[in-house]
Residue, then its C-alpha position, 0 to 999 in steps of 0.5 A: m433321801i429321807p427314810g420312811a414311807p410316804g404319809p397315808t392318803s387318810l391325811p389331808s393332803a397338805l400334812a400328808r405331802q410333809t409326812r413319813l411313816v417309820r419305825l423307830g427305837p428297839s421296839n420298832v414303834p410305829a411313828l408318824l413323822a410330820h416336819p415343816d420342810w424336811a431340810s432344817p432343824r426344828p423343834f419337835v413334839i412327841w405325841m402319844h394318843g389314847r386307847t382304842v385309836s392310832k396315831e393318825i387320829d386328830n391330826g389337824r393339830y399336827l398340821r397347825w404345829l407345822r404351820a406355826a410361827s418362825g418355821g414351824i414345829a415338826a411331830c413324832a406321833i407314836d402308836l400305843p403298844g397294841h394299837g394302830q400299826r402294831l395292833d392287838p385287840l387285846l391291849h385295847h380292853p380298859a384293864r389293860t390300860l396300866e400295861v399299855i402305859a408301862r410299856v410306852i413309858d419305856e419305849i419313849d427314850g428309844v424313840l427319842d434316840a432313834l430320831n438322831a438318824f434324820d441328820g438333826l432335822f428334829d432338834r433334840g435340844r427343843a423337844a416337847l412331850g405330850g398326849m392325850s387320855a392314856g397317852g397323857m398319863a403316860t407323858l406325866a408318868r415319863l416326866s416324873r423320872p429324869h428327862r431333857f424335854r423343854c415342855a409338855a402338853v397334855e389333853a383329857t388326861a389323869g395325873n391322879m391315876g389312882l383316883l381315876f381308877q377308884v372311879d372306873p376299877a375295871r380299868s386298872g386290872s388287879d396290878a396295884a404294884l404296877l400303878a404304884g410305879i407309874d402313878p404321877i401323883r405318887h412320883t411329883a417329886g421326880f418332876r422337874p419343873i417345866p412348863l406344862l399345859a393340861l386341857h380338859s373338860r369339867a364334864d369329861r365322864v371318862a377322866p373326871i376333872a378331879c383326877m387332873q385337878t388333884y395332881v395340878e395341885a400337888l405338882r404346884a407344891r412341887y414347883r414351889e418346893a423346887g423354887a419354881d414358878p407354879e404358874l408354869i403349870s396351866l390348867h385350862t378348862w370348858d365347862s362342856t364341850g359337846a364331845p363324846d363322853e366329853h373326852n374325845g377331841f373337845g367337840r365345839v371348842a376343838a380349834e380353840a383348844k388346838s390353838i391354845q396348844t399350838a400357842f404354848l408350844e410356839r412360846h416354849l419351843l420357838g419364842s422368847a421363853a425357848 
């Protein structure tokens, strides 16, 4: 019997049937696990949402992953600290963003290890990491340290967090040391070259495109220094999407964005590139 509670009824029924709600790792991180069949080992993505929402947001991506080629891709979507099933409204404040990111970075390995309890259904050799907005920042920061993820996908995020917080100082609080310790652009030397997909609206008013463009340029330079192909990094942008603040959900191009992301994951977790 697979541990965990059934998926919430707020999910599409086709997704809820394949979903379990569990707590993972030393921090008891709330997680939504979705698996194509709960019977065979599958590649998977650990996914992190943005600030003020929860792991259930924009869940259509999980259903697309389950229906991906060659048997599908599983999902492990987690709640950020202070969000979802571990709600603390104080951690929703923009000035606590750095704290939230720093805390979840240190939880990812525990979540990954806890998936071993599922009898090999989550294939550790074919794991990806990803996230949107704050979850994307946590993704890039975690990948700046040693890891075993095969690829990564981020959306509407910032790899140059220092620039982001210059644009909106209210987000960073006053912890310059914490920012210096996790800002991805300051730690590109620790980023092992892997395929990376970044999706972004060029009109994003929350995470301006420059906060990702400058990071991608720096990371491509790191790949060249490491003898890796800089084209492993793909920054796919739209001039505008119609989404709220050009940031949340990609608006009228949402289906296209999810298709691009799913195809990327299929290629690197399931296809000839895997």
